[in-house]
N, C-alpha and C positions, 0 to 999 in steps of 0.2 A: 836303319834308324832314320826317321824323319826329323830334320832340324828346322826350327822356325827362327827367323831373324827377329830380334827385338831392337827397334830403333831407339836411339837416345831420346828423341822427341816424345816417344811414348813413355819412356821412363819418367821424364819430368811431368808430363801432363797427368799420367796416372797416379804418380805419387802425391799429387796435389788434389786428388779427388777422392776423399775418404768416404763419400756417401755410397760408393758401390759395395755391394756385398760380395764376399768370396764366391767364386763360381759363376758370377754373372759375366756376360760377354759385352764387349764394347765394339761398336762399328768403327773400323779403321778408316782413315781418310781415303784409302783406295777402294772402299766398299766391301772388303773381305772381313769376315768375322775373325777376331783374334782375341785371345785372353788378354786382359789388361795386365801389364807387367806387374803392377802393384798386387793384383790378385795372385799371380804366380809366385811372387816373392812371399806373400803372406802364407800361402800354402806350404812353401818350402820351410819357412820359419816355424810353422806349427810342427813340422816333422822333427825339428831340432834347431838349436841356435847356431849351427855350424855353417850357415850360409853366408856368403859374402854380401855386404851391403855397399851401396854407393852413396858417397857424400853428395850434398847439393852441388858442390864445385865439380865433382866427377861427372854428375849427370849433365851439368852445363857444358863441360868439355866434350863429352860424348856427342851431345846434340850439335854443338857448334862445329865439330869436326866430322859430323855425319858418320859416326862409327856405330855399327850395328853388331851385336853379339848374338851368336847362335846358342842354343841350349848346350851343345857340346862344349863351346868355349866357356860358358859359365861353369860347367862341371870341371873343366881343366883349371880354371881360375881358383875354384874352391880347393881342388887337390893341391895346387901349387902353394896356396896359403897354408894348408896342413903341413906340407913338407918343410916350409920355412919355419913354422911354429915348432916343429919337432927339433929343429936345429937351434932354436933359441932366438931367431930373428924377431926384431920388433918393427922396424920400418924397412920394407923390402921393395925392390924394383923387380917386377915380374915381366919377362919378355915372352910373348906368345905370338909366334908367326910375325906378322907385320905390326903388332900392337905392343905397347908398353904401358904398364900400370904401376903406380906407386901405391902401396897398400900399408895401412896400419894393421899389423898382424894381430896384436892383442884384441883390437876392436873388430877385426875382420871387416874393415872398411876400406874400399877403394877411394883414395884421396884424389887422384887425378888419372887421366888416361890420354894416350896419344898414339898416333901412328908413327912408326919409324920411317924416316925418309933417307934413302941412300945418299951419301955424300954430305949430309947435313949434320953438323955437330950438335949434340945435346949434352947438357950438364945436369946431372941428378945430384942433389945435395940432401943431407939429412937422412941418408939410408944406411943401414948396417948390414944389409945382405942383398943379394941379387940371385935370381933363378931364371934360367932360360928353359922354357917349356917346349 
């Protein structure tokens, strides 16, 4: 399976350009053709409303922390939200590899994202569940 990295900067830039039609391609800064994240997200949402969304704050955090998500990681994130929802979770901490996400489960919205750093303390508040993927 081929995975494509989606950079946070593309998330922010593409979410703010509603004039592109689904299926169009955008030239990336490095010169390669890539689907605009907004178009990929729109296509996924058409298939069903079960896809995870990213809040403006989460997009900003992904961009500022230079975090890129692969297609496989987005699938894992969606599956993790489904599992937490099945157990009745509302606000969850999802830990995937070296990434951590705080997600509003009923809204299927990533509220914030960060990388885990060894030896550094992190405090997560206002969550009722956690899942290590």
